[in-house]
Backbone as CSV, one residue per row, in Angstrom:
resi,resn,N_x,N_y,N_z,CA_x,CA_y,CA_z,C_x,C_y,C_z
1,MET,133.803,-14.781,-92.894,134.002,-16.401,-94.378,134.076,-16.881,-93.652
2,ASN,133.166,-18.167,-93.332,133.769,-19.340,-92.201,132.764,-20.502,-93.044
3,ASP,133.295,-21.188,-94.276,132.550,-21.906,-94.289,134.368,-23.038,-94.730
4,GLY,133.153,-24.180,-94.541,134.440,-25.387,-95.131,135.223,-25.658,-95.448
5,GLY,135.262,-24.947,-96.764,136.209,-24.973,-98.199,137.365,-24.438,-97.993
6,THR,136.995,-22.762,-97.235,137.988,-22.391,-96.693,138.657,-22.944,-95.387
7,LEU,138.258,-23.115,-94.912,138.819,-23.608,-93.510,139.954,-25.196,-94.222
8,LYS,139.570,-25.913,-95.184,140.167,-26.889,-95.463,141.626,-26.189,-96.117
9,LYS,140.760,-25.057,-97.034,142.225,-24.558,-97.555,143.316,-23.934,-97.060
10,VAL,143.471,-23.520,-95.516,143.735,-22.718,-94.520,143.984,-23.780,-93.929
11,ILE,144.109,-25.205,-93.427,144.527,-26.426,-93.393,145.560,-26.336,-94.162
12,PHE,145.558,-26.971,-95.567,145.702,-27.466,-96.269,147.444,-26.527,-96.624
13,THR,147.258,-25.378,-97.150,148.670,-24.128,-96.961,149.494,-24.475,-95.396
14,CYS,148.627,-24.176,-94.487,149.446,-24.368,-93.333,150.607,-25.788,-93.342
15,ASP,149.924,-26.924,-93.847,150.657,-28.282,-93.918,151.500,-28.557,-95.119
16,GLN,151.756,-27.677,-95.633,152.729,-27.414,-97.221,153.586,-26.596,-96.522
17,LEU,153.396,-25.026,-95.812,154.168,-24.693,-95.253,155.712,-25.431,-94.550
18,ILE,154.969,-26.348,-93.234,154.858,-26.760,-92.461,155.623,-28.030,-93.586
19,ASN,155.624,-28.587,-94.289,156.720,-29.360,-94.871,157.786,-29.017,-95.581
20,ASP,156.987,-27.609,-96.585,158.247,-26.824,-96.779,159.492,-26.887,-95.821
21,MET,158.437,-26.399,-94.515,159.859,-26.114,-93.384,160.806,-26.989,-92.925
22,GLU,160.167,-28.673,-92.895,160.977,-29.485,-92.399,161.901,-30.044,-93.608
23,ALA,161.670,-29.567,-95.415,161.701,-29.718,-96.427,163.393,-29.212,-96.478
24,SER,163.024,-27.726,-95.840,164.393,-26.787,-95.059,165.524,-27.381,-94.295
25,LEU,164.728,-27.815,-93.640,165.885,-28.785,-92.544,166.491,-29.894,-93.012
26,ARG,166.224,-30.853,-93.693,166.638,-31.705,-94.771,168.061,-30.696,-95.194
27,GLU,166.908,-29.872,-96.221,168.496,-29.277,-96.816,169.199,-28.825,-96.361
28,ILE,168.766,-27.836,-95.114,170.621,-27.817,-93.920,171.201,-28.720,-93.591
29,GLU,171.172,-29.693,-93.548,171.502,-30.539,-93.137,172.790,-31.217,-94.615
30,LYS,172.344,-31.731,-95.423,172.867,-31.845,-96.840,173.466,-31.147,-97.668
31,ASN,173.451,-29.323,-96.776,174.301,-28.306,-97.720,173.621,-28.043,-99.057
32,GLY,171.999,-27.958,-98.948,170.978,-27.831,-100.402,171.142,-26.056,-100.517
33,ASN,170.013,-25.704,-101.725,170.537,-25.006,-102.063,168.988,-24.474,-101.150
34,ILE,169.686,-24.221,-99.932,168.380,-23.313,-98.287,167.858,-22.093,-99.264
35,LEU,168.669,-20.760,-99.586,168.132,-19.580,-99.402,167.042,-19.460,-100.690
36,GLN,166.506,-21.020,-101.291,165.581,-20.627,-102.160,164.454,-21.350,-101.847
37,CYS,165.170,-22.747,-100.929,163.699,-23.158,-100.212,162.869,-22.010,-99.376
38,PHE,163.950,-20.977,-98.774,163.325,-19.546,-97.818,162.149,-18.686,-98.252
39,GLU,162.371,-18.669,-99.906,162.123,-18.424,-100.941,160.195,-18.189,-100.845
40,GLU,160.240,-19.988,-101.430,159.014,-20.702,-102.059,158.045,-20.604,-100.009
41,MET,158.799,-20.632,-99.604,158.489,-20.606,-97.905,157.713,-19.279,-97.611
42,MET,158.593,-18.378,-97.663,157.147,-16.966,-97.878,156.671,-17.021,-98.753
43,GLY,157.207,-16.933,-99.782,155.573,-16.770,-100.562,154.804,-18.005,-99.848
44,ARG,154.842,-19.068,-100.252,153.669,-20.118,-98.812,153.020,-19.534,-97.777
45,TYR,153.679,-19.046,-96.866,153.022,-18.019,-95.836,152.859,-17.147,-96.518
46,GLU,152.317,-16.001,-97.173,151.934,-14.970,-97.777,150.874,-15.454,-98.577
47,GLN,150.099,-16.681,-99.340,149.277,-17.182,-99.628,148.333,-17.709,-98.081
48,LEU,148.851,-18.453,-97.065,148.529,-19.062,-95.761,147.678,-17.370,-95.067
49,GLU,148.372,-16.070,-95.095,147.906,-15.212,-94.558,146.616,-14.663,-94.947
50,ILE,146.409,-15.138,-96.584,145.913,-14.182,-97.347,144.517,-15.054,-96.730
51,LEU,144.978,-15.890,-97.074,143.744,-17.111,-96.488,143.472,-17.450,-95.161
52,ALA,143.791,-17.390,-94.283,143.753,-17.426,-93.484,142.606,-16.160,-92.209
53,VAL,142.784,-15.404,-92.807,142.407,-13.792,-92.527,140.437,-13.961,-92.512
54,THR,140.668,-14.460,-93.687,138.560,-14.736,-94.037,138.332,-15.728,-93.023
55,ILE,138.388,-16.536,-92.369,137.923,-17.629,-91.313,137.324,-17.605,-90.337
56,GLY,136.664,-17.305,-90.153,136.346,-16.535,-87.935,135.584,-15.264,-87.819
57,GLY,135.146,-14.888,-86.958,134.581,-14.427,-86.326,135.613,-12.410,-86.505
58,HIS,135.517,-11.844,-85.949,136.676,-10.528,-85.415,137.415,-11.060,-84.935
59,LYS,137.054,-11.496,-83.589,138.215,-11.773,-82.250,139.035,-12.716,-82.990
60,GLN,138.471,-13.744,-84.020,138.917,-15.313,-83.941,140.236,-14.397,-85.588
61,LYS,139.438,-13.261,-85.958,140.676,-12.734,-87.085,141.677,-11.534,-86.473
62,GLY,141.531,-11.767,-85.139,143.035,-10.890,-84.660,143.363,-12.062,-83.917
63,ASN,143.558,-13.055,-83.733,143.710,-14.366,-83.688,145.103,-14.686,-83.894
64,ILE,144.176,-14.718,-85.439,144.764,-15.812,-86.356,146.043,-14.246,-86.504
65,LYS,146.180,-13.291,-86.999,147.158,-12.137,-87.041,147.699,-12.051,-86.350
66,ALA,147.542,-12.096,-85.446,148.779,-12.076,-84.314,149.542,-13.049,-84.746
67,ARG,149.519,-14.716,-85.019,150.119,-15.982,-84.690,150.881,-15.601,-86.286
68,LEU,150.448,-15.306,-86.897,151.126,-15.030,-88.147,152.131,-14.525,-88.470
69,THR,152.214,-13.741,-87.719,152.886,-12.077,-87.450,153.475,-12.566,-87.036
70,ARG,153.587,-13.379,-85.588,154.899,-13.687,-85.300,155.550,-14.896,-85.713
71,VAL,154.804,-15.917,-86.422,155.705,-16.201,-87.488,156.508,-15.806,-88.829
72,LYS,155.980,-14.759,-89.437,156.432,-14.098,-90.727,157.471,-13.766,-90.095
73,ARG,157.773,-13.233,-88.841,158.530,-11.894,-88.487,160.005,-13.310,-88.055
74,GLU,159.633,-13.819,-87.413,160.610,-15.471,-87.371,161.488,-15.792,-88.477
75,LEU,160.221,-16.088,-89.267,160.894,-16.641,-91.106,161.705,-15.699,-91.616
76,GLN,161.295,-14.690,-91.178,162.054,-13.874,-92.037,163.790,-13.747,-91.376
77,ASP,163.925,-13.553,-90.327,165.078,-13.814,-89.170,165.463,-15.261,-90.220
78,ALA,164.900,-15.976,-89.808,165.315,-17.260,-90.122,166.156,-17.017,-91.238
79,LYS,165.604,-16.453,-92.755,165.439,-16.565,-94.087,166.706,-15.294,-93.596
80,THR,167.128,-14.456,-93.208,168.557,-13.148,-92.483,169.770,-14.116,-92.107
81,ALA,169.337,-15.352,-91.313,170.148,-16.324,-90.507,171.896,-17.110,-91.992
82,VAL,169.958,-17.264,-93.157,170.666,-18.422,-94.419,171.154,-17.584,-94.967
83,GLU,170.892,-16.349,-95.428,171.824,-15.091,-95.872,172.678,-14.782,-95.597
84,LEU,173.112,-14.818,-94.032,174.355,-14.418,-93.657,175.385,-15.895,-92.923
85,GLU,175.103,-17.135,-93.691,175.552,-18.011,-93.988,175.089,-18.972,-91.763
86,LYS,174.319,-18.574,-91.199,174.071,-19.215,-89.790,173.096,-20.176,-90.096
87,TYR,173.866,-20.702,-90.371,172.727,-22.239,-90.896,171.941,-22.535,-89.730
88,GLY,172.952,-22.966,-88.480,172.858,-23.727,-87.175,171.664,-22.317,-86.289
89,ASN,171.141,-21.634,-86.577,170.660,-20.152,-86.380,169.070,-20.156,-87.062
90,ALA,169.294,-20.680,-88.266,167.555,-20.891,-89.360,168.245,-22.625,-88.959
91,GLU,167.984,-23.295,-88.644,167.574,-24.561,-88.039,166.978,-24.689,-86.900
92,GLU,167.765,-24.299,-85.868,167.127,-23.503,-84.665,165.802,-23.319,-84.430
93,MET,165.925,-21.990,-85.747,164.277,-21.549,-85.139,163.382,-22.515,-86.302
94,LEU,163.765,-22.761,-86.810,162.960,-23.763,-87.489,162.382,-24.990,-87.204
95,GLU,163.553,-25.233,-86.235,163.604,-27.031,-85.875,162.415,-26.225,-84.277
96,HIS,162.491,-25.040,-83.264,162.106,-25.057,-81.987,161.149,-24.470,-82.280
97,HIS,160.587,-23.540,-83.612,160.458,-22.196,-82.931,158.923,-22.471,-84.090
98,LEU,159.639,-21.970,-85.878,158.116,-21.455,-86.759,157.632,-23.666,-86.765
99,ILE,158.208,-24.648,-87.131,157.513,-25.321,-86.872,156.415,-25.510,-86.200
100,PRO,157.476,-26.063,-84.879,155.882,-25.975,-83.534,154.382,-25.057,-83.685
101,ALA,154.684,-23.572,-83.966,153.860,-22.785,-84.176,152.702,-22.879,-84.852
102,LEU,153.536,-23.442,-86.346,152.523,-23.607,-87.188,151.847,-25.086,-86.689
103,GLN,152.076,-25.865,-86.433,151.621,-27.116,-85.663,150.445,-26.297,-84.535
104,ARG,150.461,-26.011,-83.968,150.239,-25.456,-82.523,148.615,-24.447,-83.246
105,PHE,148.846,-23.664,-84.526,148.067,-22.985,-85.094,147.192,-23.745,-86.203
106,ARG,147.774,-24.859,-86.586,146.786,-26.042,-87.287,145.541,-26.253,-86.274
107,GLU,146.656,-26.906,-85.492,145.595,-27.717,-83.872,144.649,-26.910,-83.777
108,GLY,144.861,-25.364,-83.280,144.173,-24.415,-83.300,142.924,-24.510,-84.123
109,LEU,142.849,-24.259,-85.227,141.875,-24.059,-86.223,140.814,-25.860,-86.309
110,LEU,141.704,-26.800,-86.477,141.288,-28.348,-86.496,139.955,-28.813,-84.987
111,SER,140.038,-27.256,-84.170,139.532,-26.980,-82.693,138.278,-26.303,-82.972
112,THR,138.199,-25.101,-83.782,137.191,-24.880,-84.498,135.735,-25.119,-84.367
């Protein structure tokens, strides 16, 4: 299934996850409720994963799944860093790895 509506939902969900990550960075800076932010991001990620694998051909689905698996792994690592109160590590993962990876993923979807 590769209709425009599904692609728009995937891009919208990706944008929401990026926004959640940016909000988490702000929470880290002001020592807010960071763990709750990460739990919400994991839920948003699951939505993205479910939607994203419904677009594209077989090869594209494999690429999408691989990219999202890497994002999930890093998101789980960042959440673990927060649980261990290593906020600097979580901030670095968000700022330098996760947000750029999702932005590239989104740009790739737009170019298809």
